[in-house]
N, C-alpha and C positions, 0 to 999 in steps of 0.2 A: 434593419440589419446594419451593424456597424462595420464599415469597411476599414481594412488596415491602412495605415498611413503609407503614402508612397515613399519609397526609399528606405523603409524600415525592414530589417531582416526578420525572418521567421522567429529566430531566437529572441529578438527584442520584444516580440509580441507575446511570448510565452510567460507564464508565471515565473517568479524568481526562484522557485524550487525545482524548476526543470532545467536540466543541463543537456548539453550535446555530447554524446559519447564519442569514443575513439573512432567509431565507424560512421559518425555523422547522424546517428539516430537520436531523437530526443528521449530522455529518460528522467524519471524522478530523481531528485537529488540524492536520496538514500542509496540508489543503485551504483553511484559513482560513474566516472567517465571512462575508466580503464576496462580492460578485459578481465573481469573478476567474476567470482561465483555470484555475487549480488547482481551484477549486470546480466549474466546469463539467466538467473532466476527471474529478473524483471522482464526480460524479453520472451522467455519460454513459458513462464507460468503466470506471473502477476499481470503482464500486459496482454494476455491472450483471452479472448472471449470464449466462453463455453456455454453450451446449452445442454450438456450432459448432466442429468439430474443427480447421478451418483457422485460425480466430481464436485458439483455445487454443494451437496450435502456434506461431503468430506471437508471441503473448505470451511463451511459454516461451523461444523462440529469442532474442527481444530481451532478455529478462531474463538469460539465460546470457551473452550477449555483453556486456551492461552490467556484470555483475559479474566475468565471467571475464577480460576483456582486461586490466584494471589488475593483477589478480593474476598474470597470465602475465608481464607486463612486470617486475614486482617480482622474480619468481622467476628470470627470465632474467638480470637484472642483479645478482643477489645471489651468484652463483657456486654456488648450491645445485643440484647435479646429481643429483636423486633419480630422474629419468626413466630413467637407465641402470642403476639398481640392481634 
């Protein structure tokens, strides 16, 4: 186990994309440091563990649609017909 260096702060040990919010909580860089909708989403949804199968299925489905639809549009318009092979 690697021990943190003495005298280094918790923030210094975190990844560079982690920031400390206005309330002192560590957050991902995309959430921002201020009291914003992104920060609240990070704390209440993104950063919350769930074991609820329905909620996990919803998140997975939304993620697939969010990523999959633009890729499908590009593929349909490019003339790349790999589906029939």
